C-alpha positions as CSV (number, residue, x, y, z in Angstrom):
1,M,-16.3,35.6,78.2
2,T,-16.5,34.0,74.7
3,A,-14.8,34.5,71.9
4,Q,-17.5,35.9,70.1
5,T,-18.3,38.7,72.5
6,N,-14.7,39.5,72.5
7,K,-14.8,40.7,68.5
8,R,-15.2,44.8,68.4
9,F,-18.2,44.7,66.0
10,A,-19.7,41.7,67.7
11,G,-23.9,41.7,66.4
12,K,-23.6,45.1,64.6
13,V,-24.9,45.7,60.7
14,V,-22.2,47.2,58.4
15,C,-22.6,48.5,54.9
16,V,-19.8,49.0,52.9
17,T,-20.1,50.5,49.7
18,G,-18.6,49.3,46.5
19,S,-17.1,46.4,48.5
20,S,-17.2,43.5,45.9
21,R,-13.4,44.3,45.7
22,G,-10.4,46.1,46.1
23,I,-10.3,48.4,49.4
24,G,-14.2,47.8,49.9
25,R,-14.0,43.5,50.0
26,Q,-11.4,44.2,52.5
27,L,-13.0,46.6,54.4
28,A,-16.0,44.0,54.8
29,L,-14.1,41.2,55.6
30,S,-11.9,42.8,58.3
31,F,-15.3,43.7,59.7
32,A,-17.1,40.8,59.7
33,K,-13.9,39.2,61.2
34,E,-14.5,41.2,64.3
35,G,-18.0,39.8,64.3
36,A,-20.1,42.3,62.3
37,D,-22.8,41.2,59.8
38,L,-22.0,43.0,56.4
39,I,-24.3,44.7,53.5
40,I,-22.2,43.8,50.3
41,H,-23.2,46.8,47.8
42,Y,-21.8,46.5,44.4
43,V,-23.2,47.8,40.7
44,R,-21.4,45.6,38.0
45,N,-19.1,43.1,39.7
46,G,-22.7,40.4,41.3
47,E,-20.2,37.5,41.3
48,A,-17.5,39.1,43.1
49,A,-19.9,40.1,45.6
50,R,-21.5,36.9,46.1
51,E,-18.4,35.5,46.3
52,V,-17.3,38.0,48.9
53,A,-20.7,37.5,50.7
54,K,-20.0,33.5,50.9
55,E,-16.7,34.1,53.0
56,I,-18.6,36.4,55.4
57,E,-21.0,33.7,55.9
58,E,-17.9,31.0,56.4
59,L,-16.8,33.2,58.9
60,G,-19.8,32.5,60.8
61,Q,-21.8,36.0,59.9
62,K,-25.0,37.0,58.0
63,A,-24.1,39.0,54.4
64,I,-26.6,40.2,51.8
65,T,-25.5,41.5,48.4
66,V,-27.7,45.0,47.1
67,R,-27.0,45.7,43.3
68,A,-27.3,49.9,43.6
69,N,-26.0,52.4,40.9
70,L,-25.3,55.6,43.5
71,A,-25.5,57.9,40.7
72,Q,-29.1,57.5,40.9
73,E,-30.9,58.9,44.2
74,E,-33.8,56.0,43.9
75,K,-31.5,53.4,44.2
76,I,-29.8,54.9,47.2
77,S,-33.1,54.8,48.6
78,T,-33.4,51.2,47.3
79,L,-30.4,50.3,49.4
80,F,-31.6,51.8,52.8
81,D,-34.9,50.0,52.2
82,E,-33.1,46.3,51.8
83,I,-30.9,47.0,54.5
84,E,-33.8,48.3,57.0
85,S,-36.0,45.0,55.6
86,E,-33.6,42.8,56.3
87,F,-31.7,43.9,59.4
88,G,-34.1,46.3,60.9
89,R,-31.4,49.0,61.8
90,L,-27.6,50.0,60.8
91,D,-24.8,50.6,63.0
92,V,-21.7,51.5,60.5
93,F,-22.0,52.9,56.9
94,I,-18.8,53.1,55.1
95,H,-18.7,55.0,52.0
96,N,-16.2,53.9,49.9
97,A,-17.6,53.2,46.0
98,A,-15.7,55.8,44.4
99,S,-15.6,56.4,40.0
100,G,-14.6,59.3,38.3
101,R,-13.6,60.8,34.4
102,N,-9.8,60.2,34.5
103,R,-8.6,63.0,32.6
104,A,-6.8,66.1,32.3
105,I,-8.5,69.1,33.5
106,M,-9.0,70.6,29.9
107,E,-10.7,67.4,29.0
108,V,-13.3,67.4,31.6
109,D,-16.7,67.7,30.3
110,S,-20.3,68.4,32.6
111,K,-21.3,64.3,32.0
112,G,-18.2,63.4,33.4
113,W,-18.1,66.2,36.3
114,D,-21.3,65.1,37.3
115,W,-20.9,61.7,37.4
116,T,-17.9,61.7,39.3
117,L,-19.7,64.1,42.0
118,N,-23.3,62.2,41.9
119,V,-21.4,59.0,42.7
120,N,-18.1,60.1,45.2
121,T,-19.7,62.9,47.0
122,R,-23.5,63.1,46.7
123,A,-24.0,59.2,47.6
124,F,-22.3,60.0,50.4
125,L,-24.9,62.8,51.1
126,L,-27.9,60.9,50.3
127,G,-26.6,57.6,52.3
128,G,-25.5,59.1,55.4
129,Q,-29.0,60.8,55.6
130,H,-30.6,57.6,55.1
131,A,-28.0,56.0,57.5
132,A,-28.4,57.8,60.1
133,K,-32.4,57.3,60.4
134,L,-31.5,53.6,60.7
135,M,-29.0,54.4,63.8
136,P,-31.1,55.4,66.5
137,E,-29.3,54.4,69.1
138,G,-25.7,55.8,67.5
139,G,-23.2,54.6,65.3
140,A,-20.4,55.6,62.9
141,M,-20.2,56.3,59.6
142,L,-16.7,56.7,57.5
143,A,-15.6,57.9,54.2
144,I,-13.1,56.7,52.2
145,S,-11.3,60.0,50.9
146,S,-8.0,60.4,49.6
147,F,-5.1,62.4,48.9
148,G,-5.8,64.1,45.8
149,S,-8.3,65.9,47.8
150,D,-5.6,68.6,48.6
151,R,-2.6,67.5,46.6
152,V,-2.6,67.6,42.5
153,F,-2.5,63.8,41.1
154,P,-2.2,62.9,37.1
155,Y,-5.8,62.4,35.8
156,Y,-7.5,63.4,39.0
157,S,-9.3,66.2,38.3
158,T,-12.9,65.4,38.7
159,V,-12.2,62.8,41.6
160,G,-9.7,65.2,43.7
161,P,-12.3,67.9,43.8
162,S,-15.4,65.3,44.6
163,K,-13.1,63.7,47.5
164,A,-12.6,67.4,49.2
165,A,-16.6,67.9,49.0
166,L,-16.9,64.8,50.5
167,E,-14.4,65.1,53.5
168,S,-16.1,68.6,53.6
169,L,-19.5,66.6,54.0
170,V,-17.7,65.0,56.8
171,R,-17.7,67.6,59.1
172,Y,-21.0,68.8,59.1
173,F,-22.7,65.0,59.6
174,A,-20.1,64.8,62.4
175,I,-21.1,68.2,64.1
176,E,-24.8,67.8,63.3
177,L,-24.8,64.0,64.1
178,A,-23.1,64.1,67.4
179,S,-26.2,64.8,69.2
180,K,-27.2,61.4,68.0
181,N,-24.4,59.7,69.0
182,I,-22.9,59.1,65.5
183,N,-19.3,59.6,64.8
184,V,-18.5,60.6,61.7
185,N,-14.7,60.4,59.9
186,A,-13.0,60.1,56.7
187,I,-9.5,58.3,56.0
188,S,-7.4,60.0,53.2
189,A,-5.5,57.2,51.8
190,G,-2.7,57.3,49.5
191,A,-2.9,55.0,46.1
192,V,-3.6,51.8,46.6
193,E,-2.6,49.5,44.3
194,T,-5.9,47.9,43.4
195,D,-7.5,47.2,40.4
196,A,-9.0,50.7,40.2
197,L,-5.6,52.3,39.4
198,N,-5.6,50.4,36.1
199,H,-8.3,52.7,35.0
200,F,-5.9,55.9,34.8
201,P,-3.4,56.6,32.0
202,E,0.3,56.3,32.4
203,M,-0.2,54.3,35.8
204,D,2.8,52.4,35.8
205,Q,5.1,55.4,35.3
206,T,3.3,57.4,38.3
207,L,3.3,54.4,40.7
208,A,7.0,53.9,40.4
209,T,7.4,58.0,40.6
210,L,5.7,57.3,44.2
211,K,7.1,54.4,45.3
212,E,10.6,56.2,44.8
213,K,9.4,59.5,47.0
214,M,8.0,57.3,49.9
215,P,9.9,58.1,53.0
216,Y,8.5,54.4,54.5
217,H,9.5,51.3,52.4
218,R,6.2,50.3,51.1
219,M,3.0,51.3,50.0
220,V,0.3,51.6,51.7
221,T,-2.6,48.3,51.5
222,A,-6.0,47.6,51.8
223,D,-5.2,45.8,54.8
224,D,-3.8,49.7,56.5
225,I,-7.2,51.0,55.6
226,A,-9.3,48.6,56.6
227,N,-7.6,48.2,60.5
228,T,-8.2,52.3,60.6
229,A,-11.5,52.0,59.7
230,L,-11.8,49.6,62.0
231,F,-10.6,51.9,64.9
232,L,-12.4,55.4,63.6
233,C,-15.4,53.1,63.7
234,S,-15.1,52.0,67.3
235,K,-16.0,53.4,71.0
236,E,-12.2,53.9,71.3
237,A,-12.3,57.0,68.6
238,E,-15.7,58.7,70.3
239,M,-13.7,62.0,70.7
240,M,-12.3,61.7,67.0
241,R,-15.4,63.8,65.4
242,G,-15.2,65.2,61.6
243,Q,-11.7,64.2,61.2
244,T,-10.0,63.1,58.0
245,L,-6.7,61.0,59.0
246,R,-4.0,60.5,56.5
247,L,-3.3,57.5,55.8
248,D,0.1,57.5,53.2
249,G,2.9,56.2,55.6
250,G,4.4,60.7,55.0
251,L,4.4,60.3,51.9
252,T,2.8,64.2,51.7
253,L,5.0,65.4,54.3
254,L,7.4,65.7,51.4
255,V,8.7,69.1,50.2
256,P,9.2,69.2,47.1
């Protein structure tokens, strides 16, 4: 048996939304190291997306970059049209891209609410529908959620509800796509120190408070999320369906 066939995702095609940097970048690289070809999706960071694609090609895998604003339905369609044109199918779809208006709830306006729900939640609904059509022989979908879905996190009043709805969508997709051999789950991650946190007010103070409460000795990393994603999208996780796996080092178990 060759080294290539020992890789868990050899010959598979994987799309990770928001994969030019942060958690998405780590997800894409981890699947490539396991033998997958990748669709690197981005909105604004084209240079960073191309750098990720280059790293994947250096690993011996194929990678394409696709720019698409996930708040726009027609752009989501374009993303999957390009996947079908380039690869003809899809084996794993990971909805990692997220955005939001990071404000207190009394300062949230309808524009910010709609933007957040469209990118974080509606894009998974529409993307999942497109992805399933490219998985005639089965596959896996994964949504990246956060503990803001069922906890209160500062300035998270648009993103938190969007993640709660995202987890609900995961359950509906899981049941309706089970007969098509498509497995759907979510990871609810704790605060991961990426550039995305820099957009939140008072983040240094919030992170210091979180670190003080951590029952384990460190924060969750993008690598932790990627390792969990590799399992949830594998054959070994076939009996885990519609689940949201909490990955927070035990932080949310604490009361108070």
